[in-house]
N, C-alpha and C positions, 0 to 999 in steps of 0.2 A: 914428272908426268908420265903415266903409263901410255904405252903405244898399243901394239897389237894384242898385248896381254889383256886389254879390256874385254876381249872375247871370252876370257877364261882365267880363273885363278890358277896359280902355279899348282901343278900336280906333283905327287911324290916322285915321279920319274922324269919330269921336265921342269927346268927353271924358266925364268922370264925370258932370258936371251934365247933359249932353245925354242920356246913357243913362237917368239917373233921370227926366228930363222925359218921354222917350219912353215909358218903362214906366208912369209915372203917367197919361199920356194914354190908353194902352191900357186901364188900369183904369177910367178915367172914360168911355170910349166904349162905347155900347151895341154888342152883338155884331153886330147887323145893319148897323152903320155902319162896321165894320172893312173895310179894303180888302185886295185880294190882296197889295199891296206891304207891308202891315203884317205879314201872316203870313210873308212871305219875310224881312223884316227881323228878326222875332223868331227865326226859325230861324238866321239868320246870326249874331246875337248869341250864341245858345246854342252854335253850332259854334265860334265864336271863343273862348268861355270854356273849352270842352273842350280846345281846342288849346293852351291855357295852363295845363294841369293843374288845371282848375276843376271837376272832377267833384263834389267835395264841396260847392262853392258852388252848383252847379246843383241838387243834391239839396235843400239848405236852401231855395233859392228855390222849388222845386216844392212842398215840404211846408209852406211858410209859409202860415198861415191866410188872410192878406189877399190871397194870390195865387190862391186856389182857383177863383174865377170866371174869372180870366184863363186858368188851366190848362184849364178846361172848354172855353173858346173856342179857345185857340191851342196848347194843350199837345201836340196830336197832331203838330205840326210838329217837335217835338224828338225824336220817336221814332227817326227815321233816324240823326241824329248820335249818339244814345245807343247804338243797336245797333252802329254802326260802332266805337265805343270798346270795347264789350264784346267784339266779334269780334277786335279787335286785341290785347286783353288786355295793354295797356301802361300805361294811366293809370287806376288805381283802378277797375277794372271792377265791383267790388262796389257802389260808389256809383252807377254807371250802371245796374246791374241793379236796385238799390232804386228809382231814379228811374223806370225803366220800369214796375216793379210798381205804383208809386203812380199813374202816368199811366193804366194799364189800369183802375184802379178809379174814376177820376174823369172821364176823357174820354169822349166819346160813342163807343159801339162802332162805328158806321158810319164815323166819321172815322178811328178807329184802324185799322179793317180796311183802309181805302183806303191808309193810310200803310204798313202792314205788307206789303200786297200789292205796293206799289211797290218796297219794299225787296227782297223775294224775287225779283221779276221782273227787277230790275236788278243782281243780285248778281254780283260779279266771280268768274270761274272758279276763282281760287285760294283763295277763302274760302267755297265753297258749303256744305261740311259745317258749318263754324263758324256760319254764318249760319242754317242750318236749325235747328241745336241751340238757338240763341238765340231765334229767333222762334216756334218751335212752342208753348212754354208761353204766350206772349203771344196767339197765335192762339186757343189753347184758352180762355183767359179771355174774350176778346172774343166768340167765337162763342157761348159759353154765355149771354152777356148780351144777344145780339141777340134782338129780338122779331119783326121783319118780314123777310121774304125770307131766312130763316135757312138753308133748304135750299140755295138758290142760292149763298149766301155760302160754305157748307161746300164745295160743289162747286168754286167758284173757288179756295178755299184749298188743297184737296187736289190739284187739278190743278196749281196753281202750284208746290207743294212737290215733286210728282212730276216736273214738268218739269225741275227743278234736280237732283233726286236721280239721275235716269237719266243725267245728264251725267257722273257719277262713274264711274271704271273699276270694273268688277265683279271682285272677287278670285276666282281660280280654284283656288288651292291653300290648304291648311290654314294654312301659314305666312303667306300673304298676308292671310288673314282675321285672324290673330292680330295681325299688324303693323298692319293697317287704316290704311295710309299715307294714303289719301284720305278717311277718315272715313265711308265708306259704311255699314259695320256699325253704328257708333255712331248714325248717322242713322236706320237701320232700327229700332233699339231705341227711340229717342225717338218715331218716327212710330207704332210699334206701340202705345205707351201712349196717344198722342194719339187714334188711331182707336178704341181700346178705350173711352176716355172718351166719345167721341161716340156710340158704339154703345150703351153702357150708358144714356146719356141718352135715346136713341131708344126703347129697350126699355121705358122708363117711359111712353112716349106711344104709344098704340095707333093714332092717326090721322095720324101724320106720314109719309105715303107718299112725299112728295117727298124727305125726308131719307133714307129707306131706299133709294130709287133712287140717290141720289148716292153713298152709301156702297158700294152694290153696284158701281156704275161704277168707283169708285176701286179696289176690290179686284180687279176683273177687269183693269183697266189695269195694276195692280201685277203681276199674273200674267204679262201679256204683255210688259211693258217692263222688268221687273227680274228676276223669278224665272225666266223662260224663259232668261235669259242666264246665270244662276248655276249652278254645279255643286253639286248637292245629293245627298248620300249618307247612307245610314242609319248608316254607321260613323263619321260625323262629326256626331252628333246634338247635340253641345254647341257646334257652330260657330254664330256669330252669324246667318249666313244661314239655316241650318237652323231655328234657333229663330224667326227671322222668318217663315219659311214655315209653321211649325206654329202659333206663337202668334198672329201677326197674321192668318193666313188660316184657321186651323182650330181648334186646341184652345182657345185663349183666346177670349173673347167678341168675335171680330172677324168673319172671313168666315163661319164657321159660324153664329155668332149673327146676323150680318147677313143671311145667307140665310134664317134662320128669321124674322128681323124683316121681311124683304121678302116673306115667304111663298113662298119658292122653295127647293126642295131641290137638292142637288148633282145628283141623278139627273135632275131637270127641266132643269137647265142643260146637262147633257151629252147627254141622250138624246131629249128631246122637249119640246114646249111652245113658246110664243111667245118665252120668254127665250132658248131655244137658237137661234132664228132671228135674233134681233136683236143678240146679243152677238158680239164679235169671235171668230173661230175660233181664233186663236192663244191667246187667254186660256183658252178651254175646253180647248185641247190641253194647256196647262200644268196646268190643273186635273186633267185625266185622268191626266197623268203623276204628279202628286203623290198622287193617290188610288190608282191601280192599281200603280204601280211603287214609290213610296216608302211606300205603305200608310198615308198620313196620313188619319185618320178612316175607314179602311176598315171598322172594326168597326160603324160606324153606317150603313154603306151597305146598302140593301135587298138581301137575299139571293135575291129572287124572279127576278132577271134571269139568264137562262141564259148560259153562257160564249160561245155562238155569237152571241147577241144583243149582248152586251157588245163582242165583237170587231167585229161589224158596225157598231156605233155608233162605236167607237174608230177604225175605218179612216179616217174623215173626218179625224180629228186626226193620225193616223199619216201620211196622205198630205200633210197640210199641213206637218208637221215635216220629212218626208223630202224635200220639194221645196225646202227651204232650202239655202243654201250655208254656213250658219253651223255650226261644229262643235257648239256647245252645243245647237242645235235638232236636228241629226242624231243626237246621242247620245241625246237624250230620245225622239226618234221611234223609233229602233231598240230602245231599252229598252221603250217602251210596246208596240211591235209584238210583241216577244218575250214579254213578260208576258201579253199578251192571247191569243196563240197557245198558250202553254203550258197554259192552263186548258181548252183544247179537246181532246177526244179525237182520236187519229189517225184519219184516213180518215172524218171526220164532216162536213166542209164540203161542202155540195151544190153542184152545178154552177150552180144559179140565182144564187148569190152572185157568180159571175164576170161576170154581166150588170151588176152595179152599177159605176158609174164608179170608186169608190174601190178596188174590188178589182182594177181594171185599173191604176190610177195608182200604187198603193202598190208592187206588184212591179216596175213599170217604173222607179220611183224607186230601188228596191233595185238593179236592174240598172245604173242610172246611177252609183250609188255604187261598185259593183263594178268598173266599167270606167273611170270618170273621176276618182274621188276620189284625191287624192295621199296621203292619210293611211292608213297600213297598218292601224292599229287599227280604223278605221271600216270598211275593206274586210273585215277579218276578222269583225267583228260583223255586217256586212250579209250575208255568206255564211252565217253561222249562222242568221240570221233567214230568209233565202231558202229554205234547206233545211227549216226548221221550217214555213214556209208550205206547201211542197210536201207534207210529211208529213201535214198536217191535211186536205188535199183528198181527197174520195172518188175512186174510180177514174175515173168519168166526168169529174169536174172536173180530175183530173190530166191526162187525155187532152187535154181542151180547152186547159188551161194550157200544156202542152208544145207543142201546135201553135201557140198564140199566140206563145210566146217564140221558137220557131224561125223564125217569120215576121217578127218585129219586132226581135230583138236586134242583128243585124248585127255580132256580135262572136264570133269563133271560140271564145274561152274560155268564154263563157256558153253558147254552143250545145253545146260539148263537155260541159259540166256537165249540161245538160238531157238529152243523149243517154245519159250515164251513169245518170241517174235513170230513163230509159226502160228501160234494161236491168234495173235493180233492180226496176222495177215488173213487167216481164215475168216475172222470176224469182218474184216474190211471187204473181203470178197463176197460175203453174203448180202452186202448192201446193194440196193438197186443200181443197176448199170455197172457194177463192179465184178460181176460174175466172170470166172475164167476157169480153164481146165487145170491150171497149175495148183489151185488150192480148193477146188470143188470137184474136179473131174478125176479121171483115171490117173493122171500124172501125180495127183496128190497121194495116191496109194504108195508110190515109190518112196516118197518122202516120209509118209507115215510109218512105213516098214522100218526105216532107219531110226525113227524116234522110238517106236514101241518095240524095242528089243533089249535083251539082257546079254551084253557082250560075252561074259564068262559063264553064262547059264547059271546053274545052281551054285557055282563057286563064286559068284559075284559078291563083292563086299558092298552091301547096300549102304553102309554108313558113308563110305567114300564116294558112292554114286548118288547120294541123297538129292543133291540139287537137280540133277537130270531127271531122276525118277519122280520127284515131287512135281516138277513142271510137266512131265509126261502125263501123270495122273490128272493134273489140273486140265490139260488139253483134252484128255479123254472125257472127263466130266463135262467140259464145255460142249464137246461134240455130241454127246448123247442127250444133253439138255436141249440143244437146239432142235427145231423142227427138222425131221429127216427128209422133208420134201425136196430140198435142193440136192441132197445126196441121191434120192430115188430117181430124180430126173437124169442124173448122170450115170445111174446104174452101178454105183460103187458102194451103196450102203451095206449090202451083204458081205462084200469083201472087207470093208472097214470093220464090221462086227467080228469077222473071222480073225483078223489081225489082233483086234482088241482082246478076244477070248484067249488066244494063244499067249498073248503078253501077260494078261492077268493070271493065267494059270501058272506060268513060270514064275511070276512075281510072288505068288502065294508060296510056292515051294522055297524060294529064296528067303522069304520072310520067316518061314517056319525054321529053316536051318540056321539062319542068322540069329533069330530069337533064342533058339536052343543054345547056340554057342555063347552068346553074350550073357545069357542067364547063368550058364555054367561058370563063366569067368567071374560074374558078380558073386555067385555063391562061394567060389573058391577064394575070392578076395576076402569075403566076410569070414570064412573059416580060418584063413591065414591070419587075419587081424585078431580073431579070438585066440588062436594059438600063440601069437606073439604076446598078447596081453597076459595069458596064463603063464607063459614062460617068464615074463617080466615079474609077475607077482611071486613066482617060485624063487626066482633069483634074488628078489628083495628079501624074502624070508631067510634065505641062506646067507644073506649079507654080501651077496656078490651080484654083478650085472652080467647078463649074457653078452658076450662080445660080438657075436654075429648071428644073423638070421638068414634062413634060406627062403626065398620067395618062390613058391611052386609054379605060379603062372606068370610068365614074363611078356605077355602080349603088349602091355603098356607099362612095362616095368620101369621105364625112365621117369614116370610120373610119381608124384606122392600118392599114398593110398587114398587120400580124400579126393584128389583129382581123378584117380582111376575110377573111384566109385561114381563120381559125377558123370564121367564119360560113358561108362557102361549103362547107367540108368538113363542117360539121355538117348543112347542108342535104342534102348527098349521102348522109350516113349516115341521115338521116330518110327519104329516098326508098327506101333499101335496106330500112329497117325496114317501111315501108308495103308494099313489094313482097313481103317475106317473109310478112306477114300475109295478103296476097291469095293467095299461093301456098298457105298453110296452109288458108285457107277453101276454096279449090278442091279441095285434097286431101281435106278432110273431106267435102265434098259428094260427091266421086267415090266415096269409101268408102261413104257412105250409100246411094248409088244403085247400088252394086256394079259400078261401071265402073272398069277399071284406069286408073291415072294414068300 
């Protein structure tokens, strides 16, 4: 019958008697006299035993009464090989699990903690989820038994677990969450229960401020590094990530309880106080998104804050999210901006808000998405939010915002959209009780001067500026069609006509030059195609092919000849359309002044 060698099969360097002798020496040696090589040898013997299907023998050895003092001294070195066997799930993992449970009861918590931290920090990328699921219950037992520096240890453990968790790919579709190929969702469930246990323990102790701070830091980091990347939707409330967001962060005793425990409310984190200044902006941005867009715990949020105040505070987070290039961040930023704006009445945002940096940066980020983002659904959403923002500004704020965008956008499409909004605002201002100096009086002339200008004068490429120019001409046509009485009352009609005349005069020059250029390009293209056709026929007659051709005009040389022709003809049609609008504006003006055309 085997004795101490039940802990391990014989190794190439030690026979059965040697193993028994070494184990007996360890039993007889005071703990303070054990050397580092003794611990390493003990671990090696345990690993060798496990490698030979010895999980049951390891368990018997660990539970043997005469080995308990040895386990107190050296048992923590067996944790790593036992966890490795559980993760592999190949050789009696239930015996290994039972061995680990026993070790957590008898080994010193600080030594076990060190061993477990080493395991999670060195985990291989292919077994991250399996390792987290295995070690979290062990961490829970060890942390609850710690007496000294417990808060710091909790912080180390939570940080180490999250370091590994965020390495797992975040599922973005419902099917990916169901499949949970990389185990992230399962890990979230385990981690939620772990933090819940820690939080419940803290709630029983009123003076553990350090532990409260560590839990809060973990929750905020989870918001920033995990939930900010996840796609969370109310119509998928049974998805693991949604439940993680609600249970670990809000409804179950985790973040909400933690916030109560640390004596900090959600409103303090988001809107004011020292916590708001010290915590990561991205964490608070995700918190604002979950609160105001997904409405998690919104019922417990104070109703004393006005919609304008909430928007003003959220603009910081909106700017942060919209400045990102990540789709998940942009989606959350757009949704948070839309929801914050929707609660504000139209024409209520005062011009003073535009002095705030965030009220400048957020619209500029929207403009960047509109002009640079390659994803159509994001551009469509950004346009909706952009218009919503305009609708909420009061008339003076609209006037200032339009001027700012015309000066800074450098994009004909955006500028054309702004000019279209200017026309709508002029029409609104002409209605009874809506009159104002910003769109009917002298102040409007400053705005109109920005609209009715040709930035590069005669050198302006009208084709690239088409959106802005067409909307500007439509605005002009609208202005001259309307009764001039409102303008006469404000004394700006004469100046408006002067600005209009200068603009149309320069525009005619630009159209003439551009038409001449594009006509020449089109004629050159036709001549070039004729030349190529003639050369091809000549080459065919000679029984050979021309190996290369020279394109004389290379303005659009990267396009096929047919596409070049279509672009050039479209440009000429556009110039005709511009010219017809100019003619119509002159015609209406002449009729209003009673001058024959």
